Each structure stands twice: as C-alpha cells, then as structure tokens.
N, C-alpha and C positions, 0 to 999 in steps of 0.2 A: 417117338421118345428120343430125347437128346442123348448122345453118347458122351457128353461132357466136353467135347472139343471146343465148344463156344464159351466155356467157363471163363469168367474174367480173371486174369492173373493178377495176384495181389501186388506184385512189384514191377509191373509193366512200366518201362521207361525210367525206372530208378536204378541207381548204381550202388553196389555194395563192395566194400573193401574188406578183405579177410586176411589176417596174418596166420601163418601156420597152415596154409591152404593146400599143401602138396598131397596130404593123405589124411587118414583118420577122420576126426570130427571136422576138420577144416575142409576136406574134400566133400564130405557129406553136406556141409552147409553150402558150399559153392554150388553143388548140384541141386540142392533144394531151392535156392534162390533163382538159379537158372530156369528151373521148371516153372517158377512163378513169374518169369519174364524179365528178370533183372539183368543188367549188365554186370559182369562179375570181374573184379580186380582181385587177384590173389598173389600173395608173396610168401616166400619161405626161405630159410637159410640154405637148404639143400646141401648141407655139408656137415662135417663132424663138429661136435663140441666135446673136448677131451674130458670134461668133468661129468659127463653123463654116461652111464654104462649101456645105454640103449641106442642102437643105430638109428640115426635120424633119416629124414627123407632125402631123396636124390633128385637131381635135375630131371631124370626120366619120370619120377613120380609127379613132379610139378607139370611137366609137359602132358602127362596122361590126364591129369585133372583138367587142364585147359582144353584138351581135346574132347573130353566128356561134356564139358560146359557148352562148347560150340556145337556138339552133336545134338544138344537140346534146343538149338536155335538161338542161343544167346551170344552176345558179344563178350569176348574174353580178353583180358590183359593180365598175363601172368609173368612175374619177374622174380629173380633171386634177390633177396635183401635180408639183412640181419637186423632184428629189432634192437640189438645192442648198439647199433650205429645210427645216430640221429639223422645224419645226412642221408643215409639210404632210405630211412623211413619217410623223411620229408620228400624225397624224390619220387617214391611210390605215389604219394598223394598228389604231387605236382603232375605226374604223368596221367593219373586217373582223371584229374580235372581237365587237362589238355585234351584227353581222348573223349570224355563223356560230358564235360561241362559242369558237373556238380556231383556231390557225394551225398547219398541219402542214409546209408546204413554202414556202420563200421563194426566189425567183429574182431576184438582183440583176443585172439585165440591161441597164438603161439605159446608153447611151453615145453619145458623139459623136467625131468626128475633127476635128482642128484644121486650120488653114491649112498648106499645104505650103511649108516654108522651112527653111534651115539653122538649127541651134540658136541661133546668135548673132544671127539676124535676126527671131526670133519675138517678138512683142510680149507684154507682161505679161498683158494681158487674155485673149489666146488661151491662154497657158500655164495661167493660173488657172482658166478655164472648163473646159478639158479635164480637168485634174486634179480639180477640184471635182465634176464630173459622173461621170467614169469611175472615179475612185478613192475620193474622200471620199464621193461619192453612194452608191457601192456599200457603203461602210462604214456609212453611215446606214441603209440598207435592212437590212443584216445586224444592226446594233445593235438596232433596234426589233423586228425579227423574232425574234431569239433572246431578247430580254427578255420578249416575250410567251410564247414557248415555255417558258422557265424558270418564269415565274409560273404558267402553267397546267399544268405538269408534262408537257408534250408532248415526246416523243423525236422531234424533227423533223429536217429536212434543209434546208440552205442550199446552193444552187449559184450560183456567181458566173460571169458571162460575161467571160472573158478574151479572148485573141486569140493568133494566132501571134506578135504583138508582145509577148506576155508572156514569150517565150522567146528572142527575138533582137532585135538592133537593126535599125531601118529608117531609112535616111537621110531627113532632112527631115521627120520626124514625131516629133520629140523629146517633146513633151508627151503624145502618145498612147502612145508606147512606155514612157515613164516611168510613166504611170498604170497601164498594163497589167502592167508588171513589178511595181509596188507591190502589185497585187492578189494575186500569188503569195505574198508575205510575209504579207499580211493573212489569207489563207485558211489557210496553214499554222499561223499563230499561233492563230487562232480555233479550228481543229480540235483543237489541244492543250488549249486552255482549256475547250472545250465537251464533250470526250469524257466527262467525269464526269457530265454531264447527259444523256448519250445523244443528243446532237445532233451530226450529221455535217455537215462543211463541205468542199466540193470546188470546183475551178475547171475549167471547160470552156474549151478553147482552140481555137475554130474557125479554119480558114483562110479563104479567100475563100468568101463565101456569097452566093447570089443574092437580094440585098435592095437597097433603095434606097441603102444606105450604101456598097455596092460598085459597083453598076451605075449609074454616072453619069460625066459628062465629067471631073469633078475627079479621080476615082481613075484614069481612063484616063491623065490627065496625070502622075499619080504614077508610073505604069509607064513612061511615055515622056517623061521630063523634057527640055524644050527642043524637043519636037516640036509643031508647030502642029496642034491639033485632031485628036488620034488618035481612031480610031473604036472602037466596041464590038468589032468584029471584030478589030482590031489587038490590043486588050486580051485577048480570048479566046485568040487564037493564042499570044501570049507567055505568058499564065498557064498555058495547057495545056502548053507546052513545059517549064515550071518545076515541074510537078506529076508525081511518080512514077507516079500512077495515071491521068495524062492527062486530068485534069478542070480546067477553068478556074475552076470554083467548085462548091460543094456547094449543095444545096437546103436551105431552113430546116428541113424535116422531118428531114433527116439529123442535124442538131444536136439537134432535139427528141427523137429516139429515144434519144440518149445521156443527155439530161437526165432523161427518164422513168426510165431504168435507174438513174441515180445517186440518184434520189429514191425508189426503190422498195426493198422489203425484199430484193430480189435483191442489192443492194449494201450490206447492213446493216453490214458491217465495212469499207466503203470510205470513208475520210475523210482529209483533208489532201492529196489528190492533185491533180495537174494532168493533165487528159485531153485530148490533142490530137484533134481530129476535122477532118482536113484532107487526106486522101488522100496523106499522106506529105510534104506541102509543107514541113513544119518539121523534117524529119529532119536532124540535125547533119551 
C-alpha cells in the first residue's frame, strides 16, 4: 500500500508570488503551495502602518515563513516590499522571473484594517492607507503579475483576498469595506479582460480567520462597541452565535485549501468568481 509519498504534487515546477506572506493567511498559503511543489516568492511590508491599530508582521516573521517553505523542500525568495510602492512591487516580480523564469500563480493577499470609527469621523490618512494597501495594492500585484504572465505566455491564475466585507456593509469600518467591495469589481473586470490570455482571476472572501488580524483586542472591541475591554472568550461566544456552522473563526488552512483549488487545473474554467469561505457567516 502506498504511503502517499509518490503522490503527484499539483504545483511542481510552478512559481507562486504572494503578497502579505509573512504570517497569517499569507504564510499558510506559502506553506500550502510549498507542500505541493511550487517555488514560493513572498513579500511583506514588515513594518508599521500608523493608520492601523493592529501590529503588522516583522522581518523575523518573514524569515520564519521562508524557512518553513524551504523545510518543505521548495525554493524560496522572500523580500520586504510595500504594495503602496509600485517600484517595489515591480522589483519583486522582476526578481521572481530572474530567479525562476516565469510566474504561474499570483496571490494578492496583503491587507490591513483601519481604525474603528463612523464614516464621518475617519481621518484622511486612515482612509487613504487602507484603500491604497487593500485595493490599489492588490491591483498593483495583479498588474505586474499578469503583465509577466502575458509576456511569458503563461496561462496563469490570480487569486485576490477579499473578505466578508466584500459582500456587505460593516459599521465603523468604511475604508476597509470600501476597499474590499472594490476588489470584487476589479476581479470581475480583470477576468473578462484576461480570459483571452488564458489567465483566470478570482476572489476569495474569508469570514473570521484565526490570525493576528482577527484575534486581538481591537477586533474584540469592534464586536462589542462601548464595552470596556471585552475578552477573547466574549468575542468567540458572540462570533459563534452568528455563524450558521457554529464556528467563531476558521483556520488559515481552511482558506488555503480553497486557494489551492482555485489555482489548480481542477478549477480551469472558474474565473471572475467570488468564493466565500466562512461557514455561512455571510449568507444574505
């Protein structure tokens, strides 16, 4: 009986580029593709953004992800880069092609959440940073990724990380919701434009996921506005009650499994779609 060691890896010889790869969903995706044989290129800002109340990844986080990828036997290229800077994003894709020759899969995953406040009280810098990272930054990643695919004749795949906020309004998170809604239009338009090149573009819409972006006091306060210092247990109880499958949050690997499917030949005619992975949290 086979132990599975001879299983064909779905992404053997392919190259994936992932933004926001240092931790959370990005790290999970990097390890998922590495386990399936891909060369993995990851980048992350690895520094603070003043307009977000949640601490972002560090250079050590990025190095740790790179080490985990290499431990799985895959080639890794991990660098610090900011999706707000077009030259830095372009350089990531240049280095990826120089190292591996081509790019097959792009994951526009980097994102932040802004301060919690009504629409009319949010400051300009917060709105601009969230939209520039979550929406325009994703467009920059898509732009340079598909340009490389077209030039190299690669029939590739782009998956953009949206959110439940791509599909409904959330009070006091206007810039985040606006950016995540904008991604839906970007993906649908790009899918129409790129079909003739054999390039597929989809959006994945996770609900709550067990990452630093969700498991933190700031988000607990979003769930309990006006309550002094709600706990993780308070958050989990309320989030569980709001989820049809009784889950306060999913694990990053739950999202990775769907990203791998969308990037594989099993989904060869799936494009322009929005795929919720949320235990039914976003059911209208």
